N, C-alpha and C positions, 0 to 999 in steps of 0.2 A: 636734405632730403623728402622731411615727412610732406611738405607743402609740393613739390612735384609729385606724389604720390597720389596727393586729392587727384592728379590731369590722369593721370595713370600711366607713371615712369616705368614703374615697377612690370608692365606689359609691355612696353616700346622695345627693349632690345637692341639700345645703345649704349655706349659710353660716352661719355665725353665731356667736357670743364663743364657743373652744373651750374657756377654762379650767370652762366650769357643764357641757361636756359631756357625757355619758353617756350608755349602752343598757344598756336591760333583759336582764339573760340568766337571771334566774329570776322568777317570777311565783306565787305561792304565797296562794291568795285574798287578804285585804289586804295581805301580804304581799312585797312588790318586793326582789333583788336584783339592783343595777346596778354596770356598771365601764365606767372609764374607757382601759380599754388600760393604765392603773401600779398598778393600788388597788381592789378588791370595796368596795361599801357597800353595808348592808341601809339600805334605802331606804320609807319612806312620804309620803301623799298631803300636802303641804298646804294649809289651810285655804281659803284661799283657791280652788286646786283642783277640789277638791271643792261649794264652795258655787257655781263659777260651771257648772261640770258638769252636766249633766242625762242625756246620755246614755250606758249601757254599752262605747259604741262607743268615747268617747274618752278611755275611762281607758287605763293604760299595758298592752301585750303584747308578751312577749316577742319579742326583734327590733327594739321601735320604738326610736328613739332623742328619749332627753326632758332638757329642759334644767332641768338640779340644783341645791342648794346642799349643798354640799360639806362634813362637818365631822371629816379629814384624820385626828386625833388622837383618834377615838370613833369612826370606817370609819363613819360615820354617814352619812343626804343628806336633801333634803324634796325631794320631786320640782314643779315649780315648774310646766312642762304639756310638752306632748308633742311631736317638731314633728313635720310634714306624712309621711304613711308610702307612699311609690313602690307598695307591693303589699301587699294584708292578704290572709289566708284567712281568711272571715267563713261560719257555719253558722248558723241557727236555734239557739238554745239550749235544749237536752233538758226538758224539763216541757209544760206547759202555755198557756203565756204567751210572749206574741207579743214578742220579744228574741233583739236579733244578739249572737253570740256572738265573738271576733273570738281566733282559734286561733293565727296567729304574723304579724310584719308584716315587711315589710322582705325580705324573701326573694328570691335570682333564681331559683331551680328547687324546683319540691316535688318529691321523691319517692316515689308511690303505692305503699307497699309495701304485695305479696298473696306469701302461702306457695304454691310449689307441692304441694299437695293440695289436704284437702278444704274450702280453706277459698276456693281460688281461685274467683269469683266475675265475669264481666265486667259487667253490672250494676250492679256496687258499683264497679268500674272506672269507668263512664264517669259515675258522677258526682262523683266526687273530678277527675278533666279538666275535669268544666263547671264544678267550682266551681276549682280552678286558672287555669282560659282567664280566667274573670272578678276571680280574683283580682288581674291582672297579672302573675304568675309561671309559670315557665317550666314544665312536666309532663315529666317519668322514668319513668318505669315499672319497679317493681326486685321481677321472683320472688323469695321466697330461699328456702332448704331445697333445692337445687339437689340435694346427694350425697344425701337421700333417694329421689331418682326418676330414674332409667334415663334416656337418651343423648336416646328417642325422644319418650319422655312431655315428659321438655323443651321439643324443640323442637313437639310437640303442640300443646302450655299456650304458646307464642309466635304461634306462627300463630292459634290461636285468639284471643288478646288482640289483635292482628295486627287483626283483623278490629273489633275497639270505639273500639283506639286509633290511629286516622291518623296516622304521620307522628311519630310519636311514637316516644324512641325506648325498646327494650326490653332491659333486661337479665339477665340469671340469675345469681345469686352464691348462694355458699355462704360461710357464716360459720365450717366447720368446716374445709373445705380450699383457702380466700380460695379461686377459682374463681371468676371474672367480676370479682372486690375491683379490679381494675387498672384493669378498663374504669369500671368506676364513679366512682373518680377523677377521670378526665378533664372529672368535669360537679364536681368538687369545687373548684378551680384558690383558690390563693392570694385571701382578702380575697372570697368569693365566701359567700352565708348561702342554706340549703339544709336546707329542713321536712320533715323524716319524717313524714307521714299516712299511716295507714290501723288498719284491726280491731285486736284483742286476740289474739295470737300470734301472731302473723306472723313477728316477730322482728323486731323493731328495734329492741329493745335488746341486742338479742346485738348484732347491725348497729355501732348504735354502736359497742359495745367493740371490735369485730374495726375496725373504720375510725381509732378514738384510739390501738388498743393495747394498752388496757389495763380493768381492770373499773371502772368505774364506772357502770353502769345494771343492778340486778337482772334476773334471766332467773327464770324458771316454764318448770316443764314444761308442754303442751298434751296435751291425751286427747285419743288414739290415737284411738278411734273416730270424734270428727267434727273430728277436728284444731281442736279450740277450745281459745285461749287465758285466762288472767286475768290485767286491769290487775296490770306490773311498774312502770312510769311513773305515777305519781299528779299527776305535776306540769309544765308546759312549762320545759324551761331548755338554755340552751345554750350547746354546748361547743365548744371552739376545737381543730380537730387543727392534728397535728404540723407541717403541709403549710402551718397557713393559713387555710385553710378554715375557715369556721363552719356547725356543725351542730344544729338545736334539733330535740330530740327532742318527743314529745308523745304525755297518752297513749292510747291505742285507746280508737277511735268506738267503738262498739254500732252506731250508725245517723250518717248525717252524713242531718241534712234540710237544703235546703238552704234563703240567703237570699234566692237573685237571681242570675240568668244567663241573661236574656232573648237579652241582647246577646253574649253569647257558646253558645249555642246550636247558630244556624249553625255553629260553629270545631265544633264537639267533634261535633255530628251532619253533617259536610261532605258525608257519599256523600248521606243521602236528599234534604237543603236542593236537591244536584245531580239529583239526580231529579225533587223538585216544580221545577225552574225547566225539566226538558220535557217539561212536562206539557200538554197542547192548549190549556186551561186558566187564566187565571191567579189562577182564584177557586177552583182543583176541592180540593174536601176530601177528597180521594184515599183513594175510600167505591166510587160507582158511574160514576159521569163515566166518559163515554166516551174513550178518547186521555190518558187516566188513565197517565203511566208510572208511577208507584210500583208501579200493582194491577198491570203489565206487568210492573213487578219482585221482584215477591211472587211470580206467577205463577209466572214460569220457578228463581225461586229466586236471583236475580240479589241480591236483599235480602230478607232473613230476615226471620219473623214474628216474631219476638223481638225483633230489633235498632227495629221499627217503634213496637212495642207501646212499648218503653219510650222511645223518643223522643216518642211521643204522654203518655205518662204522666209522663215531664216536663213537659212545655208547661204540662199538665192539673196538676202539684204546681206550679210558681212562677207564675205565673193566678192560685191559691188563694192561697199566701201571699201574692203581693201588696196580691189584697184582705183579707188579714187586714191587714198592714200598715200600708195606708191608712183603714180603720174606727178601729187603735190610734192614727192619727194625728189623726185627725178629735175621737178621744176624748179623746187627749192635750191637744189644744188646745180643747175646749172647757175641761176643768176647768183651764187655763191663764188663759180671761176668766173663770171663774167668780170664782177665785183674788183678780183681780182687780179686779174686779168688789166682791168682800167688803170687801178692803182698800180697795178710795175708799168705800167707803160709811158705814168704820170711823172713816177717815180726817174725811169730814167730819161725821161725828157730832159728835168728840173733837173738832174747832175749834169745832162749834156751842157749845157747853156753854162756851167757853174767851169 
């Protein structure tokens, strides 16, 4: 049991046969590396799992607890099932296909990483905050490369982020001077799982190396002209910190396309939501209606136009994604019944000939 505690088992809220238990620590295409706290195994999915699983959402992700048959002498394993998740960060997969992609699972906290340079983008932070609340984890904003900025610039950046990350801890760190790292470690106690998320070039890999105290991730320089970086992390991987905390590093996302978040938009935009409740009419569209509290706040500067437009934009995007998902579900159901009907007809013809 002590070995499993190293992987955060005490926070998993599961009861199962510990002999077959392991946690996914690396995912690379169709290859998985799992650990039971004592040994690591190269794992693949069982035939039964592949035959019975229809959705990519059900495939193992980094951070998942799985039931597996372990072959200790060969250091190989067969994954039989994925245990229920307590949290999962989901996004719309890249490309035109309507499909969910799980970035990480069973994390307690998400470090939303942005750098204190040209790449600082509060609209992007809003997206990550929304998706994090929807995941079931707790968000923390981490602003990297503090050493490259003056104290006034750091304070101004934090104040800007505070306007859109209401009530969320914001920590500025430097992987060069280690300033802010001790404060960050307060959110990385033993047995807890934290996921790093953010764009390319914001310093996630460097931060991983700093927290681990050794070079485990490759890092590359960013362009000085626009502070843009290239992907250095090519897969998702979970590391164990010296103090017993668990850290999941992920490749940089060029764009975070939302999959869901309707239930979390009120938390993410609690300032806007509070204003909407103060409107004279309950069905106010916040446009030209008399007594609209939102329009009043916009006129006085209490609420910025950019913040309100972002709120409306994300609502439209979520509604659009929901329509696409519903349409795909209908098409999938239609295809399923078409397949069943074809099978039944062939089965009937076969028995009729006999």
